[in-house]
C-alpha positions as CSV (number, residue, x, y, z in Angstrom):
1,M,-8.8,-3.3,-12.8
2,N,-6.5,-2.8,-15.4
3,Q,-2.9,-3.5,-14.4
4,P,0.0,-1.3,-14.6
5,L,2.6,-0.9,-17.1
6,G,5.7,-2.1,-16.0
7,L,4.1,-5.2,-13.9
8,N,3.6,-8.8,-14.5
9,D,0.5,-11.0,-12.6
10,I,3.8,-12.2,-9.7
11,T,4.4,-9.1,-8.4
12,L,0.7,-7.6,-8.2
13,K,0.4,-11.3,-6.4
14,T,2.7,-11.4,-3.8
15,I,2.5,-7.9,-2.6
16,S,-0.8,-7.4,-0.6
17,I,-2.3,-5.2,2.1
18,Y,-4.8,-6.7,5.0
19,P,-7.0,-6.1,6.2
20,N,-8.8,-4.3,4.3
21,P,-11.4,-2.8,5.5
22,A,-8.8,-1.9,8.5
23,R,-8.8,-0.1,11.4
24,N,-5.7,1.5,13.7
25,H,-3.1,-0.8,12.0
26,L,-2.5,-2.1,7.8
27,N,-0.3,-5.5,7.3
28,I,2.0,-5.6,3.9
29,R,2.5,-9.3,3.1
30,N,5.3,-9.4,0.3
31,T,5.5,-13.1,-0.3
32,N,8.8,-13.3,-2.3
33,S,10.5,-10.4,-0.5
34,I,10.7,-7.5,-4.2
35,Q,12.2,-4.5,-2.7
36,I,10.3,-2.4,-1.4
37,N,11.8,1.2,-1.8
38,S,8.6,3.6,-0.2
39,I,5.2,3.6,0.6
40,R,2.4,6.4,0.5
41,I,-0.7,6.9,1.6
42,Y,-2.9,9.6,-0.3
43,D,-6.6,10.5,1.0
44,V,-9.5,10.5,-1.3
45,L,-8.3,13.5,-2.6
46,G,-5.0,12.6,-3.4
47,R,-3.3,14.3,-0.7
48,L,-0.5,12.8,0.5
49,V,-1.0,11.3,4.6
50,L,0.9,9.4,5.6
51,S,5.2,8.2,3.8
52,E,7.1,5.0,4.8
53,E,11.0,5.3,3.3
54,E,11.7,1.9,4.6
55,N,10.5,-1.6,4.4
56,V,8.5,-2.0,7.1
57,E,5.5,-4.8,7.4
58,I,2.8,-2.7,10.0
59,I,1.7,0.8,9.0
60,D,0.1,2.5,12.1
61,L,-2.9,4.0,10.8
62,S,-4.5,5.2,13.8
63,H,-4.1,8.5,13.1
64,L,-5.7,8.9,10.5
65,N,-9.2,9.9,10.1
66,S,-11.8,7.7,8.3
67,G,-12.0,7.1,4.8
68,V,-10.9,5.4,2.0
69,L,-7.1,5.6,1.2
70,F,-4.6,4.8,-1.4
71,V,-1.8,3.0,-0.7
72,E,1.2,3.9,-3.2
73,I,4.0,0.7,-2.9
74,E,7.5,1.9,-5.0
75,T,9.2,-1.4,-5.8
76,D,12.1,-1.7,-7.4
77,Q,9.7,-4.0,-10.4
78,G,7.4,-1.0,-10.8
79,V,4.9,0.9,-9.0
80,I,1.5,-1.4,-6.8
81,I,-1.3,1.2,-5.8
82,K,-3.8,-0.9,-3.5
83,K,-7.8,0.5,-2.3
84,V,-7.9,0.4,1.6
85,V,-11.3,1.3,3.5
86,K,-9.7,3.2,6.8
87,E,-12.7,2.9,9.3
C-alpha cells in the first residue's frame, strides 16, 4: 500500500485500529500520543457515516450497516486512512 504524502512510517505505525473485522466497536491505539484532531468514517460510496471531533479510544459502530468502511484519522502530522470491515 502506498504511503500517504506527508506521513512518515512512525506516524503510520503508532496509530492502529482494531479489531478488523469489527462488530460493535472499533478501538483506536495511539502509542506515541500523536494529537488526533478528528476521526471520520465513510462507507464504500464515500458517504460520511460517523464523525468524532475528539481524541477517542473507542468508537461505537453498532448503529452502522455491515460492509467496508474507511476510517480517516486527521492528526497534526497528516491524515491516515484505514480500511475496516464492519460485520
